N, C-alpha and C positions, 0 to 999 in steps of 0.2 A: 082284840084286833088280830087277824090272822098274820102269820109270819110271811114276809115277802118271798116269792118264789121266782126262780130265774131259769132261763134257757141257756145252755152252753153251746157255743159254736166254735168250730175250727175255722180259722181265717183262710186256710189253704196255703199258708206261708210258713217257712221255717226261720228260726232265729239265725243271725249271722254266725257262720262257722259251724253250724249243726251238721251232723252226718245224716244224709237223707236215707241211705240204706238201713241204718240202725233205726231211724224213726219209723220207716215203713214196716220193718220187722216187728217192732214193739206194738204198733197199731194192729197188725195182723193177729198177734197173740191176744191183744186186749179184746178185739171185736170178734175173734174166732172166724175170720174171713180170709180168703186168699189174698196174697200180697198184691196181685194185679188189681184187685178191687179196692183195696185200701189206698193204693197209690193215687187213685183219683181224688182222694180227699186232700191231697197236697199239691194241687195244680192251680192254686190261686183263686178258687171260688169258696165262698163261705158255706159251711154245712153244719146243720144242727145235729148234735150227737146226744144231748140230754135235754129233757123237757121237764119243767116244773120241779126243779130241785131247790133245796134250801140253800141259804147262804153258806152254811158250814160245809155241805156237800160240794158246793161250787168251788169254795176255796181249796178243798182237798184235791179235787180233780185238776184244777188249774196248776197247783204245785206239781202234780205228777207230770202233766204235759210240759211244764217249764223245764223239768229235768231232761226231757227228751228233745228239747229245743223246738217244740211245736207251739206256735202262737195260737192263743184262744181269745175269745171275747164273750161277754155275758150280756144278756138283755132281759128286761123284766118279762116274766112269763105272761102269756095271753090269758091264762086262767086266773080268775079273781075278779077284782072290781072293774067297772067300765073304764076308769081312768088308767089302770094298768094295761087293759087291752088296747086302748088308744095309743099309749106310749109304745107298746110292743109293735103295733101295726106301723106306726111312724118309723120306728127303728128298722123294721123289715123293709119298708119302702125305700129308706135311705141307703140300704146296703145293696139294693138291686142295681145291676149295671145300667148305664145310660143307653137309651135307644134313640134313633132318629125318627122324627115325625114323617109321615107320608108327604110326598111332594105336593105342594099347594096348600099345606096346612097353614092357618093364620098364626102369625107370631105374636101379635098383640091381642089383648082382650077387646071386647066390643067397646067398653068405655074408655079404653086407651087409644082408640083410633081417632085420628083427626078427620073431621068431615071436610070435604072439598066441594065447592060449588062449581058446577060446570059453566064455563064461559059461554056467553051467548054472542056469537060472532055473526055479523050481518054479511052474508055472501050473495045477496041479491044482485050486486053489480058485477059478479063474476060470471063467466061463460066458458064452456068447454070448447076447445079448438077442434077442428075437424080432424078425422083420422088421417095421418100421414102429413099433416101440416107441420112446418118448422116453428119451433118456439121463437118468440120475439121477432118474427119475420117482418112485422109492421115497423120495426125500429131500424131496419137496415136502410141506409142512405147511400145513394150513388155518389161517387167521387169523380169530379171532372179530371180528365187527363191533363198533365202539365204542358205548357207551351214549349215546343222544341224548334221553333222557326229560326232562332238565333244560333242553333248548333249546326255544325258541319262535320262530316266524316273525312278523315285524312287517311292516307295510306300508312301501312305499318312501318315501312322504311323511313318515311318522312317523320313519323312520330318518334322513331328511335334516334334519328339524327337531331331532332329538336331538343331531345332530352340530354344530349351530350354537352359538356361544359366547353366553352370557347377556348381555343388554344392561345395562350399569351404570346405576344411578339416582343422580343428583346432587342434593344439597340446596343450592340456591343461597343460601338464607338463612344456612345455616351457613358456606358458603364466603365470602360477601360481607357478613357482618354488620358487620364493622369498617370497611367501605368506604362512601364517600359521594361523590355527584356534585357537582363544583364548579359555581358559577354561570356562566352564559354570559358570556364575555369575561374570565374569571379567568385570571391568569397561571399557566402551568404551573410547578410547583416552588415557588410562593409559599407561605409558611407561613400557615396559617389562624389568625385571632385567637383568643387564649385566652379562655375564658369568665370572666366576673366572679366573684370569690370570693364565697362565701355569707356573709351578715351574721353577726356573732358572736352567740352566745347570751347573753341578758341576764336570764334567768329567776332567777338567783341574786342579783340586785341588788335593794335595797330603798331607798325614799325616806326620809330622816331627818326 
């Protein structure tokens, strides 16, 4: 049985706290390419840098990239058995960025869609109104004017006077009949002198 082989990918990301300038410089020296070209490998996209390497070579390279703070990942190489090729293709498809389907694309599969039966509505009793006619015109009913024979119109001045409250009349004699005015200089609150009692009646007396 042949030894398994792997492809080595750079994830395009650095470990937390890693020096980006140092990582770019080391990659430039390793690949013997300008730094501006190598910098594209660390911009968040997966890139394959080694193909069909053994597990020992894979482990050695990953340890070196770990020291630089460069994150890597391995996938089974497409070379070899059909099973390995299927696994590799599946892994490659899973790493591809998501894309939007064109507008109008079906979301559900054909067997997942629910069939709807079109409703058969009888419209034989309906008719189109003439152009310019009012909707529901046949439902408008005339309303009779209310009777106003018992009403009359008054002048504005008479209406204003009729709305005024009547002026009350006071009988001062009735209200003040039991009151009297004290003499000038009288003390307030002093009791008035009682009138002298009437003389007794002597009509029933006779001289002897």
